[in-house]
LOSELO-35512 format. One record per atom (N, C-alpha, C, O): residue number from 1; residue in three letters; atom name; x, y, z. Coordinates in steps of 0.2 Angstrom, whole numbers. Layout:
N
> NUM | ala | CA | X | Y | Z
...
This chain:
147
> 1 | unk | N | -31 | 0 | 32
> 1 | unk | CA | -32 | 6 | 35
> 1 | unk | C | -32 | 11 | 29
> 1 | unk | O | -28 | 11 | 24
> 2 | unk | N | -37 | 15 | 28
> 2 | unk | CA | -38 | 20 | 23
> 2 | unk | C | -33 | 26 | 23
> 2 | unk | O | -32 | 29 | 28
> 3 | unk | N | -29 | 27 | 18
> 3 | unk | CA | -24 | 32 | 18
> 3 | unk | C | -27 | 38 | 14
> 3 | unk | O | -32 | 38 | 11
> 4 | unk | N | -23 | 43 | 14
> 4 | unk | CA | -25 | 49 | 10
> 4 | unk | C | -26 | 48 | 3
> 4 | unk | O | -31 | 51 | 0
> 5 | unk | N | -22 | 44 | 0
> 5 | unk | CA | -23 | 42 | -7
> 5 | unk | C | -29 | 37 | -9
> 5 | unk | O | -31 | 37 | -14
> 6 | unk | N | -31 | 34 | -4
> 6 | unk | CA | -36 | 29 | -4
> 6 | unk | C | -43 | 31 | -7
> 6 | unk | O | -46 | 29 | -12
> 7 | unk | N | -45 | 37 | -4
> 7 | unk | CA | -52 | 39 | -6
> 7 | unk | C | -53 | 41 | -13
> 7 | unk | O | -58 | 39 | -16
> 8 | unk | N | -48 | 45 | -15
> 8 | unk | CA | -49 | 47 | -23
> 8 | unk | C | -48 | 41 | -27
> 8 | unk | O | -52 | 40 | -32
> 9 | unk | N | -44 | 36 | -25
> 9 | unk | CA | -43 | 30 | -29
> 9 | unk | C | -50 | 26 | -29
> 9 | unk | O | -52 | 23 | -34
> 10 | unk | N | -52 | 25 | -23
> 10 | unk | CA | -59 | 21 | -22
> 10 | unk | C | -64 | 24 | -26
> 10 | unk | O | -68 | 21 | -29
> 11 | unk | N | -65 | 31 | -27
> 11 | unk | CA | -70 | 34 | -31
> 11 | unk | C | -69 | 33 | -38
> 11 | unk | O | -74 | 31 | -42
> 12 | unk | N | -63 | 33 | -40
> 12 | unk | CA | -61 | 31 | -47
> 12 | unk | C | -63 | 24 | -49
> 12 | unk | O | -66 | 22 | -54
> 13 | unk | N | -61 | 20 | -44
> 13 | unk | CA | -62 | 12 | -45
> 13 | unk | C | -70 | 11 | -45
> 13 | unk | O | -72 | 8 | -50
> 14 | unk | N | -74 | 14 | -41
> 14 | unk | CA | -81 | 14 | -41
> 14 | unk | C | -84 | 16 | -48
> 14 | unk | O | -89 | 13 | -50
> 15 | unk | N | -81 | 22 | -50
> 15 | unk | CA | -84 | 25 | -56
> 15 | unk | C | -83 | 20 | -62
> 15 | unk | O | -87 | 20 | -67
> 16 | unk | N | -77 | 17 | -62
> 16 | unk | CA | -75 | 12 | -68
> 16 | unk | C | -79 | 6 | -67
> 16 | unk | O | -81 | 3 | -72
> 17 | unk | N | -79 | 3 | -61
> 17 | unk | CA | -81 | -4 | -60
> 17 | unk | C | -88 | -5 | -57
> 17 | unk | O | -92 | -10 | -58
> 18 | unk | N | -91 | 1 | -55
> 18 | unk | CA | -98 | 1 | -52
> 18 | unk | C | -98 | -2 | -45
> 18 | unk | O | -104 | -3 | -43
> 19 | unk | N | -93 | -3 | -42
> 19 | unk | CA | -93 | -5 | -35
> 19 | unk | C | -87 | -3 | -31
> 19 | unk | O | -82 | -1 | -34
> 20 | unk | N | -87 | -3 | -24
> 20 | unk | CA | -82 | -1 | -20
> 20 | unk | C | -76 | -6 | -21
> 20 | unk | O | -78 | -12 | -22
> 21 | unk | N | -70 | -5 | -20
> 21 | unk | CA | -65 | -10 | -20
> 21 | unk | C | -66 | -15 | -14
> 21 | unk | O | -68 | -13 | -9
> 22 | unk | N | -64 | -21 | -15
> 22 | unk | CA | -64 | -26 | -10
> 22 | unk | C | -58 | -26 | -6
> 22 | unk | O | -53 | -22 | -7
> 23 | unk | N | -58 | -29 | 0
> 23 | unk | CA | -53 | -30 | 4
> 23 | unk | C | -46 | -31 | 1
> 23 | unk | O | -46 | -36 | -3
> 24 | unk | N | -41 | -28 | 2
> 24 | unk | CA | -34 | -29 | -1
> 24 | unk | C | -34 | -27 | -8
> 24 | unk | O | -28 | -28 | -11
> 25 | unk | N | -39 | -24 | -11
> 25 | unk | CA | -38 | -22 | -18
> 25 | unk | C | -33 | -17 | -19
> 25 | unk | O | -29 | -16 | -24
> 26 | unk | N | -32 | -12 | -13
> 26 | unk | CA | -27 | -7 | -13
> 26 | unk | C | -20 | -10 | -13
> 26 | unk | O | -15 | -7 | -17
> 27 | unk | N | -19 | -15 | -9
> 27 | unk | CA | -12 | -18 | -9
> 27 | unk | C | -10 | -22 | -16
> 27 | unk | O | -5 | -22 | -18
> 28 | unk | N | -15 | -25 | -19
> 28 | unk | CA | -14 | -28 | -25
> 28 | unk | C | -12 | -23 | -30
> 28 | unk | O | -8 | -24 | -34
> 29 | unk | N | -16 | -17 | -30
> 29 | unk | CA | -15 | -12 | -35
> 29 | unk | C | -7 | -9 | -34
> 29 | unk | O | -4 | -8 | -39
> 30 | unk | N | -5 | -8 | -28
> 30 | unk | CA | 1 | -6 | -26
> 30 | unk | C | 7 | -11 | -28
> 30 | unk | O | 12 | -9 | -31
> 31 | unk | N | 5 | -17 | -27
> 31 | unk | CA | 10 | -23 | -29
> 31 | unk | C | 11 | -23 | -37
> 31 | unk | O | 17 | -23 | -39
> 32 | unk | N | 6 | -22 | -41
> 32 | unk | CA | 6 | -21 | -48
> 32 | unk | C | 10 | -15 | -50
> 32 | unk | O | 15 | -16 | -55
> 33 | unk | N | 9 | -10 | -47
> 33 | unk | CA | 13 | -4 | -49
> 33 | unk | C | 21 | -5 | -47
> 33 | unk | O | 25 | -4 | -51
> 34 | unk | N | 22 | -8 | -41
> 34 | unk | CA | 29 | -9 | -39
> 34 | unk | C | 33 | -14 | -44
> 34 | unk | O | 38 | -13 | -46
> 35 | unk | N | 29 | -19 | -46
> 35 | unk | CA | 32 | -24 | -50
> 35 | unk | C | 33 | -21 | -57
> 35 | unk | O | 38 | -22 | -60
> 36 | unk | N | 28 | -17 | -60
> 36 | unk | CA | 29 | -13 | -66
> 36 | unk | C | 35 | -9 | -66
> 36 | unk | O | 39 | -8 | -70
> 37 | unk | N | 36 | -5 | -60
> 37 | unk | CA | 41 | 0 | -60
> 37 | unk | C | 48 | -4 | -59
> 37 | unk | O | 53 | -2 | -63
> 38 | unk | N | 48 | -9 | -56
> 38 | unk | CA | 54 | -13 | -55
> 38 | unk | C | 56 | -16 | -62
> 38 | unk | O | 62 | -16 | -63
> 39 | unk | N | 52 | -19 | -65
> 39 | unk | CA | 53 | -22 | -72
> 39 | unk | C | 55 | -16 | -77
> 39 | unk | O | 60 | -17 | -81
> 40 | unk | N | 52 | -11 | -76
> 40 | unk | CA | 53 | -5 | -81
> 40 | unk | C | 60 | -2 | -79
> 40 | unk | O | 64 | 0 | -84
> 41 | unk | N | 63 | -2 | -73
> 41 | unk | CA | 69 | 0 | -71
> 41 | unk | C | 75 | -5 | -75
> 41 | unk | O | 80 | -3 | -76
> 42 | unk | N | 73 | -11 | -76
> 42 | unk | CA | 78 | -16 | -79
> 42 | unk | C | 79 | -14 | -86
> 42 | unk | O | 85 | -16 | -88
> 43 | unk | N | 75 | -10 | -89
> 43 | unk | CA | 76 | -8 | -96
> 43 | unk | C | 77 | -14 | -101
> 43 | unk | O | 73 | -18 | -101
> 44 | unk | N | 83 | -15 | -104
> 44 | unk | CA | 84 | -21 | -109
> 44 | unk | C | 87 | -27 | -105
> 44 | unk | O | 88 | -32 | -108
> 45 | unk | N | 88 | -26 | -98
> 45 | unk | CA | 91 | -32 | -95
> 45 | unk | C | 86 | -38 | -94
> 45 | unk | O | 80 | -36 | -95
> 46 | unk | N | 88 | -44 | -94
> 46 | unk | CA | 83 | -49 | -93
> 46 | unk | C | 79 | -49 | -87
> 46 | unk | O | 81 | -46 | -82
> 47 | unk | N | 73 | -51 | -87
> 47 | unk | CA | 68 | -50 | -81
> 47 | unk | C | 70 | -57 | -77
> 47 | unk | O | 68 | -62 | -79
> 48 | unk | N | 73 | -56 | -71
> 48 | unk | CA | 74 | -61 | -67
> 48 | unk | C | 72 | -59 | -60
> 48 | unk | O | 71 | -53 | -59
> 49 | unk | N | 71 | -64 | -55
> 49 | unk | CA | 70 | -62 | -48
> 49 | unk | C | 75 | -57 | -45
> 49 | unk | O | 73 | -53 | -42
> 50 | unk | N | 81 | -59 | -47
> 50 | unk | CA | 86 | -54 | -44
> 50 | unk | C | 86 | -47 | -47
> 50 | unk | O | 87 | -42 | -43
> 51 | unk | N | 84 | -47 | -53
> 51 | unk | CA | 84 | -41 | -57
> 51 | unk | C | 78 | -37 | -54
> 51 | unk | O | 78 | -31 | -52
> 52 | unk | N | 72 | -40 | -53
> 52 | unk | CA | 66 | -37 | -50
> 52 | unk | C | 68 | -34 | -43
> 52 | unk | O | 66 | -29 | -41
> 53 | unk | N | 72 | -38 | -39
> 53 | unk | CA | 74 | -36 | -32
> 53 | unk | C | 78 | -30 | -32
> 53 | unk | O | 77 | -25 | -28
> 54 | unk | N | 83 | -30 | -37
> 54 | unk | CA | 87 | -23 | -38
> 54 | unk | C | 82 | -18 | -40
> 54 | unk | O | 83 | -12 | -38
> 55 | unk | N | 77 | -19 | -44
> 55 | unk | CA | 73 | -14 | -46
> 55 | unk | C | 69 | -11 | -41
> 55 | unk | O | 67 | -5 | -40
> 56 | unk | N | 66 | -15 | -36
> 56 | unk | CA | 63 | -13 | -30
> 56 | unk | C | 67 | -9 | -26
> 56 | unk | O | 64 | -5 | -22
> 57 | unk | N | 73 | -10 | -26
> 57 | unk | CA | 78 | -6 | -21
> 57 | unk | C | 78 | 2 | -24
> 57 | unk | O | 80 | 6 | -21
> 58 | unk | N | 76 | 3 | -30
> 58 | unk | CA | 75 | 9 | -33
> 58 | unk | C | 69 | 13 | -31
> 58 | unk | O | 68 | 19 | -33
> 59 | unk | N | 65 | 10 | -27
> 59 | unk | CA | 59 | 13 | -24
> 59 | unk | C | 60 | 17 | -18
> 59 | unk | O | 55 | 19 | -14
> 60 | unk | N | 66 | 18 | -16
> 60 | unk | CA | 68 | 22 | -10
> 60 | unk | C | 72 | 28 | -11
> 60 | unk | O | 77 | 28 | -15
> 61 | unk | N | 70 | 33 | -8
> 61 | unk | CA | 75 | 39 | -8
> 61 | unk | C | 74 | 44 | -14
> 61 | unk | O | 78 | 49 | -14
> 62 | unk | N | 70 | 43 | -18
> 62 | unk | CA | 69 | 48 | -24
> 62 | unk | C | 63 | 53 | -23
> 62 | unk | O | 60 | 54 | -18
> 63 | unk | N | 61 | 55 | -29
> 63 | unk | CA | 55 | 60 | -29
> 63 | unk | C | 49 | 56 | -28
> 63 | unk | O | 48 | 50 | -30
> 64 | unk | N | 44 | 59 | -24
> 64 | unk | CA | 38 | 55 | -23
> 64 | unk | C | 34 | 54 | -29
> 64 | unk | O | 33 | 59 | -33
> 65 | unk | N | 31 | 48 | -29
> 65 | unk | CA | 27 | 46 | -35
> 65 | unk | C | 21 | 43 | -32
> 65 | unk | O | 21 | 39 | -28
> 66 | unk | N | 15 | 46 | -34
> 66 | unk | CA | 9 | 44 | -32
> 66 | unk | C | 5 | 40 | -38
> 66 | unk | O | 6 | 42 | -43
> 67 | unk | N | 2 | 34 | -36
> 67 | unk | CA | -1 | 30 | -41
> 67 | unk | C | -6 | 34 | -46
> 67 | unk | O | -9 | 39 | -44
> 68 | unk | N | -7 | 32 | -52
> 68 | unk | CA | -11 | 35 | -57
> 68 | unk | C | -7 | 37 | -63
> 68 | unk | O | -1 | 35 | -64
> 69 | unk | N | -11 | 39 | -68
> 69 | unk | CA | -8 | 40 | -75
> 69 | unk | C | -2 | 45 | -74
> 69 | unk | O | 3 | 44 | -77
> 70 | unk | N | -3 | 51 | -70
> 70 | unk | CA | 3 | 55 | -70
> 70 | unk | C | 9 | 52 | -66
> 70 | unk | O | 15 | 53 | -68
> 71 | unk | N | 7 | 48 | -61
> 71 | unk | CA | 12 | 45 | -57
> 71 | unk | C | 16 | 40 | -61
> 71 | unk | O | 22 | 39 | -60
> 72 | unk | N | 13 | 36 | -66
> 72 | unk | CA | 16 | 32 | -70
> 72 | unk | C | 22 | 35 | -74
> 72 | unk | O | 27 | 33 | -75
> 73 | unk | N | 20 | 41 | -77
> 73 | unk | CA | 24 | 45 | -82
> 73 | unk | C | 30 | 47 | -78
> 73 | unk | O | 36 | 47 | -80
> 74 | unk | N | 29 | 50 | -72
> 74 | unk | CA | 34 | 52 | -68
> 74 | unk | C | 39 | 47 | -65
> 74 | unk | O | 45 | 47 | -66
> 75 | unk | N | 36 | 41 | -63
> 75 | unk | CA | 40 | 36 | -60
> 75 | unk | C | 44 | 33 | -66
> 75 | unk | O | 50 | 32 | -64
> 76 | unk | N | 41 | 31 | -71
> 76 | unk | CA | 45 | 28 | -77
> 76 | unk | C | 51 | 33 | -79
> 76 | unk | O | 56 | 31 | -81
> 77 | unk | N | 49 | 39 | -80
> 77 | unk | CA | 54 | 44 | -82
> 77 | unk | C | 60 | 44 | -77
> 77 | unk | O | 65 | 45 | -80
> 78 | unk | N | 59 | 45 | -71
> 78 | unk | CA | 64 | 45 | -66
> 78 | unk | C | 68 | 39 | -66
> 78 | unk | O | 74 | 39 | -66
> 79 | unk | N | 65 | 33 | -66
> 79 | unk | CA | 69 | 26 | -66
> 79 | unk | C | 73 | 25 | -72
> 79 | unk | O | 78 | 23 | -72
> 80 | unk | N | 70 | 27 | -78
> 80 | unk | CA | 74 | 26 | -84
> 80 | unk | C | 79 | 31 | -85
> 80 | unk | O | 84 | 30 | -89
> 81 | unk | N | 79 | 37 | -81
> 81 | unk | CA | 85 | 42 | -81
> 81 | unk | C | 90 | 40 | -76
> 81 | unk | O | 95 | 43 | -74
> 82 | unk | N | 89 | 34 | -72
> 82 | unk | CA | 94 | 31 | -68
> 82 | unk | C | 93 | 34 | -61
> 82 | unk | O | 97 | 34 | -56
> 83 | unk | N | 87 | 37 | -59
> 83 | unk | CA | 85 | 40 | -53
> 83 | unk | C | 80 | 36 | -49
> 83 | unk | O | 76 | 33 | -52
> 84 | unk | N | 81 | 35 | -42
> 84 | unk | CA | 76 | 32 | -38
> 84 | unk | C | 70 | 36 | -38
> 84 | unk | O | 69 | 42 | -39
> 85 | unk | N | 64 | 32 | -35
> 85 | unk | CA | 58 | 36 | -34
> 85 | unk | C | 56 | 33 | -27
> 85 | unk | O | 58 | 29 | -24
> 86 | unk | N | 51 | 37 | -24
> 86 | unk | CA | 48 | 36 | -18
> 86 | unk | C | 41 | 35 | -19
> 86 | unk | O | 37 | 39 | -19
> 87 | unk | N | 39 | 28 | -20
> 87 | unk | CA | 32 | 26 | -21
> 87 | unk | C | 27 | 27 | -15
> 87 | unk | O | 29 | 24 | -10
> 88 | unk | N | 23 | 32 | -15
> 88 | unk | CA | 18 | 33 | -10
> 88 | unk | C | 11 | 30 | -12
> 88 | unk | O | 7 | 33 | -16
> 89 | unk | N | 10 | 23 | -11
> 89 | unk | CA | 4 | 20 | -13
> 89 | unk | C | -2 | 21 | -11
> 89 | unk | O | -3 | 25 | -6
> 90 | unk | N | -7 | 18 | -14
> 90 | unk | CA | -14 | 18 | -11
> 90 | unk | C | -15 | 15 | -4
> 90 | unk | O | -19 | 18 | 0
> 91 | unk | N | -11 | 10 | -3
> 91 | unk | CA | -11 | 7 | 4
> 91 | unk | C | -7 | 10 | 9
> 91 | unk | O | -7 | 9 | 15
> 92 | unk | N | -3 | 15 | 7
> 92 | unk | CA | 1 | 19 | 11
> 92 | unk | C | 8 | 20 | 8
> 92 | unk | O | 10 | 17 | 3
> 93 | unk | N | 12 | 23 | 12
> 93 | unk | CA | 19 | 24 | 10
> 93 | unk | C | 23 | 17 | 10
> 93 | unk | O | 22 | 13 | 14
> 94 | unk | N | 27 | 16 | 5
> 94 | unk | CA | 30 | 9 | 4
> 94 | unk | C | 38 | 11 | 5
> 94 | unk | O | 41 | 11 | 0
> 95 | unk | N | 40 | 13 | 11
> 95 | unk | CA | 47 | 14 | 12
> 95 | unk | C | 51 | 8 | 14
> 95 | unk | O | 52 | 7 | 19
> 96 | unk | N | 53 | 5 | 8
> 96 | unk | CA | 57 | -1 | 9
> 96 | unk | C | 64 | -1 | 13
> 96 | unk | O | 67 | 4 | 12
> 97 | unk | N | 65 | -5 | 17
> 97 | unk | CA | 72 | -6 | 20
> 97 | unk | C | 75 | -10 | 15
> 97 | unk | O | 74 | -16 | 15
> 98 | unk | N | 80 | -8 | 12
> 98 | unk | CA | 84 | -12 | 7
> 98 | unk | C | 88 | -18 | 9
> 98 | unk | O | 89 | -22 | 5
> 99 | unk | N | 89 | -18 | 16
> 99 | unk | CA | 93 | -23 | 19
> 99 | unk | C | 88 | -29 | 20
> 99 | unk | O | 90 | -35 | 19
> 100 | unk | N | 82 | -28 | 22
> 100 | unk | CA | 77 | -33 | 24
> 100 | unk | C | 72 | -34 | 19
> 100 | unk | O | 69 | -40 | 19
> 101 | unk | N | 71 | -29 | 15
> 101 | unk | CA | 65 | -30 | 10
> 101 | unk | C | 58 | -28 | 13
> 101 | unk | O | 53 | -28 | 9
> 102 | unk | N | 58 | -26 | 19
> 102 | unk | CA | 52 | -25 | 22
> 102 | unk | C | 50 | -17 | 21
> 102 | unk | O | 54 | -13 | 21
> 103 | unk | N | 44 | -16 | 21
> 103 | unk | CA | 41 | -9 | 21
> 103 | unk | C | 36 | -8 | 26
> 103 | unk | O | 30 | -10 | 26
> 104 | unk | N | 38 | -5 | 32
> 104 | unk | CA | 34 | -5 | 38
> 104 | unk | C | 28 | -1 | 36
> 104 | unk | O | 28 | 4 | 32
> 105 | unk | N | 22 | -4 | 38
> 105 | unk | CA | 15 | -1 | 36
> 105 | unk | C | 11 | -1 | 42
> 105 | unk | O | 11 | -5 | 46
> 106 | unk | N | 6 | 4 | 42
> 106 | unk | CA | 1 | 4 | 47
> 106 | unk | C | -4 | -2 | 46
> 106 | unk | O | -4 | -5 | 40
> 107 | unk | N | -6 | -5 | 51
> 107 | unk | CA | -10 | -11 | 51
> 107 | unk | C | -17 | -10 | 55
> 107 | unk | O | -17 | -8 | 61
> 108 | unk | N | -22 | -11 | 51
> 108 | unk | CA | -29 | -10 | 54
> 108 | unk | C | -30 | -15 | 59
> 108 | unk | O | -29 | -21 | 58
> 109 | unk | N | -33 | -14 | 65
> 109 | unk | CA | -36 | -19 | 70
> 109 | unk | C | -43 | -20 | 68
> 109 | unk | O | -47 | -15 | 69
> 110 | unk | N | -45 | -26 | 67
> 110 | unk | CA | -51 | -28 | 65
> 110 | unk | C | -55 | -32 | 71
> 110 | unk | O | -51 | -34 | 76
> 111 | unk | N | -61 | -31 | 71
> 111 | unk | CA | -65 | -35 | 76
> 111 | unk | C | -69 | -41 | 73
> 111 | unk | O | -71 | -40 | 67
> 112 | unk | N | -69 | -47 | 76
> 112 | unk | CA | -73 | -52 | 73
> 112 | unk | C | -80 | -51 | 76
> 112 | unk | O | -82 | -50 | 82
> 113 | unk | N | -85 | -51 | 71
> 113 | unk | CA | -92 | -50 | 73
> 113 | unk | C | -95 | -56 | 76
> 113 | unk | O | -94 | -61 | 74
> 114 | unk | N | -99 | -55 | 81
> 114 | unk | CA | -102 | -61 | 84
> 114 | unk | C | -106 | -65 | 79
> 114 | unk | O | -109 | -62 | 75
> 115 | unk | N | -106 | -72 | 80
> 115 | unk | CA | -110 | -76 | 76
> 115 | unk | C | -107 | -77 | 69
> 115 | unk | O | -110 | -80 | 64
> 116 | unk | N | -100 | -75 | 68
> 116 | unk | CA | -97 | -76 | 62
> 116 | unk | C | -99 | -72 | 56
> 116 | unk | O | -99 | -74 | 51
> 117 | unk | N | -102 | -66 | 58
> 117 | unk | CA | -105 | -62 | 53
> 117 | unk | C | -99 | -58 | 49
> 117 | unk | O | -101 | -54 | 44
> 118 | unk | N | -93 | -59 | 50
> 118 | unk | CA | -88 | -56 | 47
> 118 | unk | C | -83 | -51 | 51
> 118 | unk | O | -83 | -52 | 57
> 119 | unk | N | -80 | -47 | 48
> 119 | unk | CA | -75 | -42 | 52
> 119 | unk | C | -77 | -35 | 51
> 119 | unk | O | -81 | -33 | 46
> 120 | unk | N | -75 | -31 | 55
> 120 | unk | CA | -76 | -24 | 54
> 120 | unk | C | -70 | -20 | 57
> 120 | unk | O | -67 | -22 | 62
> 121 | unk | N | -68 | -14 | 54
> 121 | unk | CA | -62 | -11 | 57
> 121 | unk | C | -64 | -8 | 64
> 121 | unk | O | -70 | -5 | 65
> 122 | unk | N | -60 | -9 | 69
> 122 | unk | CA | -61 | -7 | 76
> 122 | unk | C | -61 | 1 | 77
> 122 | unk | O | -64 | 3 | 82
> 123 | unk | N | -57 | 4 | 73
> 123 | unk | CA | -56 | 11 | 75
> 123 | unk | C | -49 | 12 | 78
> 123 | unk | O | -46 | 18 | 78
> 124 | unk | N | -45 | 7 | 79
> 124 | unk | CA | -38 | 7 | 81
> 124 | unk | C | -34 | 4 | 75
> 124 | unk | O | -36 | 0 | 71
> 125 | unk | N | -28 | 6 | 75
> 125 | unk | CA | -23 | 4 | 71
> 125 | unk | C | -16 | 4 | 73
> 125 | unk | O | -14 | 8 | 78
> 126 | unk | N | -11 | 0 | 71
> 126 | unk | CA | -4 | 0 | 73
> 126 | unk | C | -1 | 5 | 68
> 126 | unk | O | -1 | 5 | 62
> 127 | unk | N | 2 | 10 | 71
> 127 | unk | CA | 5 | 16 | 68
> 127 | unk | C | 12 | 14 | 67
> 127 | unk | O | 16 | 14 | 72
> 128 | unk | N | 14 | 12 | 61
> 128 | unk | CA | 21 | 9 | 60
> 128 | unk | C | 27 | 15 | 61
> 128 | unk | O | 32 | 13 | 63
> 129 | unk | N | 25 | 21 | 60
> 129 | unk | CA | 30 | 26 | 62
> 129 | unk | C | 31 | 27 | 69
> 129 | unk | O | 37 | 27 | 71
> 130 | unk | N | 26 | 27 | 73
> 130 | unk | CA | 26 | 27 | 80
> 130 | unk | C | 28 | 21 | 84
> 130 | unk | O | 30 | 20 | 90
> 131 | unk | N | 26 | 15 | 80
> 131 | unk | CA | 27 | 8 | 83
> 131 | unk | C | 22 | 7 | 89
> 131 | unk | O | 25 | 4 | 94
> 132 | unk | N | 16 | 10 | 89
> 132 | unk | CA | 11 | 9 | 94
> 132 | unk | C | 4 | 8 | 91
> 132 | unk | O | 3 | 10 | 85
> 133 | unk | N | 0 | 5 | 95
> 133 | unk | CA | -7 | 5 | 93
> 133 | unk | C | -10 | 12 | 95
> 133 | unk | O | -10 | 14 | 100
> 134 | unk | N | -14 | 15 | 90
> 134 | unk | CA | -17 | 22 | 91
> 134 | unk | C | -24 | 21 | 89
> 134 | unk | O | -27 | 16 | 86
> 135 | unk | N | -28 | 26 | 91
> 135 | unk | CA | -35 | 26 | 90
> 135 | unk | C | -39 | 24 | 95
> 135 | unk | O | -37 | 22 | 101
> 136 | unk | N | -46 | 23 | 94
> 136 | unk | CA | -50 | 20 | 100
> 136 | unk | C | -55 | 15 | 97
> 136 | unk | O | -57 | 16 | 91
> 137 | unk | N | -56 | 10 | 100
> 137 | unk | CA | -60 | 5 | 98
> 137 | unk | C | -67 | 7 | 99
> 137 | unk | O | -70 | 6 | 104
> 138 | unk | N | -70 | 9 | 93
> 138 | unk | CA | -77 | 12 | 94
> 138 | unk | C | -82 | 8 | 89
> 138 | unk | O | -88 | 8 | 91
> 139 | unk | N | -79 | 4 | 85
> 139 | unk | CA | -84 | 0 | 80
> 139 | unk | C | -86 | -7 | 82
> 139 | unk | O | -90 | -10 | 79
> 140 | unk | N | -82 | -9 | 88
> 140 | unk | CA | -83 | -16 | 90
> 140 | unk | C | -89 | -17 | 95
> 140 | unk | O | -90 | -12 | 99
> 141 | unk | N | -93 | -22 | 95
> 141 | unk | CA | -98 | -23 | 100
> 141 | unk | C | -94 | -25 | 106
> 141 | unk | O | -89 | -28 | 106
> 142 | unk | N | -97 | -23 | 112
> 142 | unk | CA | -94 | -25 | 118
> 142 | unk | C | -93 | -32 | 119
> 142 | unk | O | -97 | -36 | 117
> 143 | unk | N | -87 | -34 | 123
> 143 | unk | CA | -86 | -41 | 124
> 143 | unk | C | -92 | -44 | 128
> 143 | unk | O | -94 | -40 | 133
> 144 | unk | N | -94 | -50 | 127
> 144 | unk | CA | -99 | -53 | 131
> 144 | unk | C | -95 | -55 | 138
> 144 | unk | O | -90 | -57 | 138
> 145 | unk | N | -99 | -55 | 143
> 145 | unk | CA | -97 | -57 | 150
> 145 | unk | C | -90 | -54 | 151
> 145 | unk | O | -85 | -58 | 153
> 146 | unk | N | -90 | -47 | 151
> 146 | unk | CA | -83 | -44 | 152
> 146 | unk | C | -82 | -42 | 160
> 146 | unk | O | -78 | -38 | 161
> 147 | unk | N | -86 | -46 | 164
> 147 | unk | CA | -85 | -45 | 171
> 147 | unk | C | -78 | -45 | 173
> 147 | unk | O | -76 | -44 | 179
């Protein structure tokens, strides 16, 4: 599902690479940022799985950080000063539950196109904040034999 941060990022992506981002490019981008921030938080400590896990816990409850050059500076500055950050990614807010490691997120509902032609966003999505499916299914072809 496209977030507020997605459109600007997709335009920069297209300008740099000459095509629109592919499916899940936004989540890969956010994953790279989170990993870099978690490793950066470690400072001089050894890079271990447990250390990265502790670093990811620092992505909760601090100043909002949006991806991009300015966000990098703010994020690393806060983390190196011993302060947490709140990473608001391209794929959406990543508000981790430090007990479970989960970051509830909106989930787009896709439709399978007849004849195996691929997938398309339906117009509905699971809203993680409200914990319900919202929107209206406008992009899918009507079901065959729906009597």
